[in-house]
C-alpha positions as CSV (number, residue, x, y, z in Angstrom):
1,M,91.9,90.7,93.7
2,L,93.4,94.2,94.0
3,R,97.1,94.2,94.7
4,R,98.8,97.2,96.1
5,T,102.1,97.9,94.4
6,Y,103.5,100.8,96.4
7,F,103.3,102.4,99.9
8,V,103.8,106.1,100.6
9,V,104.0,107.8,104.0
10,A,104.1,111.6,104.5
11,S,103.0,114.1,107.2
12,R,99.8,116.0,106.7
13,M,101.4,119.1,108.3
14,V,103.7,121.3,106.1
15,R,105.5,124.2,107.7
16,P,107.6,126.8,105.9
17,G,111.4,126.6,106.3
18,I,111.4,122.9,107.2
19,V,112.7,119.7,105.5
20,Y,109.8,117.5,104.5
21,R,110.4,113.8,104.2
22,V,108.3,111.4,102.1
23,S,108.9,107.6,102.6
24,V,108.2,105.5,99.5
25,M,108.4,101.7,99.0
26,V,107.6,100.0,95.8
27,L,106.2,96.5,96.5
28,Q,105.9,95.2,92.9
29,A,107.6,96.5,89.8
30,P,109.6,94.7,87.2
31,L,111.9,97.7,86.7
32,P,113.0,100.6,88.9
33,L,110.5,103.5,88.9
34,T,111.0,107.2,89.0
35,V,108.8,108.5,91.8
36,R,108.0,112.2,91.8
37,V,106.6,114.0,94.9
38,A,105.4,117.6,95.0
39,I,103.8,120.0,97.5
40,Q,101.3,122.4,96.0
41,R,99.5,125.4,97.3
42,N,96.5,126.8,95.5
43,G,97.5,124.7,92.5
44,V,101.1,126.1,92.3
45,E,104.0,123.8,93.1
46,I,106.1,125.2,95.9
47,S,108.5,122.2,96.1
48,G,109.1,119.0,94.1
49,E,111.6,116.2,93.8
50,S,112.0,112.9,92.0
51,Q,114.1,109.8,92.7
52,D,114.6,106.4,91.2
53,V,113.1,103.7,93.5
54,K,113.7,99.9,93.2
55,E,111.3,97.2,94.3
56,G,111.5,96.2,97.9
57,I,114.0,99.0,98.9
58,P,112.5,101.8,101.1
59,E,113.5,105.3,100.0
60,T,113.1,108.7,101.6
61,I,112.6,111.6,99.3
62,I,113.5,115.0,100.8
63,L,111.8,118.3,100.0
64,R,112.7,121.7,101.3
65,V,109.7,124.0,101.8
66,S,110.6,127.6,101.3
67,V,110.1,130.2,104.1
68,V,107.7,132.2,101.9
69,M,104.7,130.2,101.0
């Protein structure tokens, strides 16, 4: 049986100059994990952030998208 160990929610729409929020929840993990999220355009990262996430505690990772994309 396949068990899901994490849940990630993010908007599909990304607009320049806004704050972009990614919600992350780790469902199963023996230790805290470092979660990295990034937004890429044409294979080039335009914004990225990482954060430690503990099992069962929802976290919001915030990215700022630059005005010039």
